[in-house]
C-alpha angles and dihedrals in degrees: 000000000000113000094187094240095282091122099040094101093055112026107108092345100114135228094311092066091063100024109033117190111288095019125139119276091250134034140179107280116252097241126092115250120264114244117264135197133199094217100056145016121269095238140010109260091198092059090049092048091050092049091052093046091051090058094232120204118248126253135188133252135177104251090222087074093061134105123202135237093183127068104207142042124190129226090232094052096046090044090055091057093041091056096067094238092119091055091047100043108013088232110148122216091243141357094036091170096052109098089203088064099047090093128009113268119217117190118203117204138153115278090248132019087251092058140263136142118332122266123197117223128190111234095172132003104053091150091049091048090049092050091049090051093049090048092047090237137131117263116239107218147147107264117217122180122196149121130283112283129272124289114274125231118355 
């Protein structure tokens, strides 16, 4: 798959590519933003909840295919996942007691509510996705496929 060069400066290039020496403790994450709409949610929470309650197996995705729902990542958070501690212990950087944070969750939906090709958006695990990108590795995640979220307001 052609990623258009947008990830060339990060993919497999390590922490220094995103957090050069002397940089701020947080930075804009390296993924493009997932599309948003005023009239509806970006994903269906019921579909996500069902997937988590089923105890789905994890799968792998190239992080260059991901879109983001979070603006920032921190040096401390990305560093935690670059260290290998998570792989050794399963200990997340934050929210250890939140089952929705135990593994990254990637939600696949059509580009628009009317349809189109699938886009893959990170619901949880932005720091792990960033670390996978910087390592040049696949991201292990829980894959959830569904529609855009319900209409807002009324």
